[in-house]
N, C-alpha and C positions, 0 to 999 in steps of 0.2 A: 504494499500500500504506499501511496505517496501523498503527502499533504503539501499543498502549495498556497502560500499566503502572499498577498500583494498589499503593500501600502497604496494609498490612493493619491494624495496630493503631492505634486512634484515627482511622482513615480509613474503611475499610469497616466496621470494628467500632467500636462505641461503648465501647471499653475496650481493654485490652492483654492479648492471649492468653498472652504470656509470664508476665506478672505473675500472671494468674489461674491458670495451670498450677501455679505454685509455691504459691499460696494453696490450690488444690485439694488438693495433696499434704499441706500443713500440716493442712488440715481433716480429711483422712482419717487423720492420725496417722503418715503415712509419713515426714514431716520433722518435726523437733522444733520446736514453735511458738516457744519462747523464743529458740532460736538462729537460726531461719531467717526468721521474719516480719520482724524489724527489718532484716536484710540484704536481703530482698526489696524492702522499701520504700526502703531506702537506694539500691540499684541503679536502681530506678524513678525516684527523684528525680534521680539523676545523669543518667539518659537524658534526662529532660525538660529538664535544664539544659544539655545538650550536653557533659557532662564525663565520660561513661561510658568506663571502661577496658574495652573489649569482651572482652579475653582473661580479665581477672579475673571479669567477669560470666559468661562462658561456662563457666569452671571451676565456678562456683557453680550454673549452670543445667543443665549436662550430666552432672555427677558422679552425681546421683540416677538417671539413666537406666541407668548401669552397675551399679547395685546390685540390679536386679530383672530377672527373665526377660522377654523381649520379649512373651510372651503375656500376662503380668500387666499390663505397661504398656499394651498395646493395650486390655485390658478397662477399665482405669482411664480411658483416653482416651475411650472411648465414653461413659462416665458423665460425664466432664468436659465433653464436647461438649454433652450434654443440659443439665447443670446451669449451666455457666458461659458457654459460647459462644453457644448459641441466643439467650439473652436479650440478647446484645450485637449480634446481626445486625439491621441497620436496613433498613426497607422502602425508604427512598430509596437506600441503597447497592445493594440488589438491583436497583432500577430503573436505577441508573447503569450497572451491569454489563450489564444487558439491552440497554441502548441501544448498546452496543459489540459486540453479536453480529455476527459477520462480519468484525470486525477481528482482528488477532493480539493476543491478550490474555494478560497474565501478572501474577501477584502477585509483588512483589519485597519481601521482608521480612527483617529481621534475626533474627526468631524462627526457631528450628530447624525443619527440615522434618518431624520426627516430630510436633510440635505442630500445624503449619500445613497439612500436606497434606490432612487430612480437612476442614479449614475451607475451603480452596480449592475442594474438591469441593462443599461446601455452596453456594458462590457460583456454581458452574458455570464457574469460570475454569480452562481446560485446562492452563495452564502455571504452574509455581511455581519461583521463584528464591529460595532461602532459605539460611540457614546450615545446613551439613550436619554432623550428628553422625557421628563415625567409628564404623564397625562392624567386627566380626570375628566370623565365623561366625554372622552373623545377630543378634548381640547388640551392644549399645552399649558402647563402651570408656570413655565419659566424657570423651573428647577431641573436638576439632573437626577436621573434614576440610577441608583447603584454606583458602581465604580466607573469613573471616567476611563475610556479606552486610550490612555496616554502613558507613555514611558512604561514603568512597571505594571501599570494598569492594563496594558495590552496583553502581557503575559497572563495576568489574573483572569481577564475576560476570555482569553483563548482557552484557558484551562477550564473555565466554567462551561463554555460552549462544548468543548470536547466531552466533559463529564456528562452533560445532558444527552450526548449521543452515545454514552456508554463507552467512551474512548479515552485514551491518554496520548500525549504527544509521543511518548516512548514507544507506543504501540505501532507507530508508523515507522517502517524501515527507512524512509527518507522524508525529510521535511525541508521545505525551502521557504525563504522569506525574502522578497524583493522590496528594497526600501532606499530612499535617498537621504535619510535624516539621522543625525546623531541621536535624536530623541528615541529612535528605535533600537539602539544598541541592546537594551535589555532583552528584547525578543530575538534580535539577530543572533545573539550569543546562545540562545536556547535551541535553535534549529540545527539540523545536520548540515544544511547547505545555505548559508547566508549569501546574499548577492546584493552588492551596492549598485544602485541605479542612478547615474548622473549625481554622485554623492556630493554633499557639502564637504567643506575642507576637513572637518574633524572626522567624519565617517570615512572619507578617502584615506586619510592617514592610518586609521585603524584597520581598514580593509587591506591596505598595502602591507602593513606590519604583520598581519595574520594570514596573508595569502588568499584572501577572499576574492572571488571574481568581481570585476568592476565592468559594468556594461552601460551603454547609452541607448536611450529610446528616442533621442532627438533626431 
């Protein structure tokens, strides 16, 4: 058996779906540009530097979901998918996913499942392990449910997902994880075949030191 895991932002996508969702809401006038644009960039810079406070960020990211009916959010997401996401889908990324048909495949991402579930479907990846926004009565509360799928949380959430399937990571003879980010080192070091994809400087150095494959999907 082979387990294949994909990071989403800046790995399968040539950009960050989280960042672009906030930018989309700013451009629609849903979020105040002066207030939110600088904070959106600030959090993105922290993420790239490996210094992001995930709970502070999720408060920023999930609160807007609680202010609008689910049906309105879904309509905005369809437009966002066309305007923001499709231009970030790389042919080489689609080819990479296609090469793993027949394996157990999942996207493992810190971005919340409302934003990423339709993107996972675009890639044809059947399983998604993502940060889960809390819901009540079918609407979002603005809070996170459970452990955020970030850094060590990706390992915890993967183990929960596998346990629900009656499996363990060790039960797979081969496990792969494709990622671009230093933030994913906790999970990269747990799989049998870590792969750095257009990596940031820290991950590139780590990959070179440990002899991990480095590939580009650009």
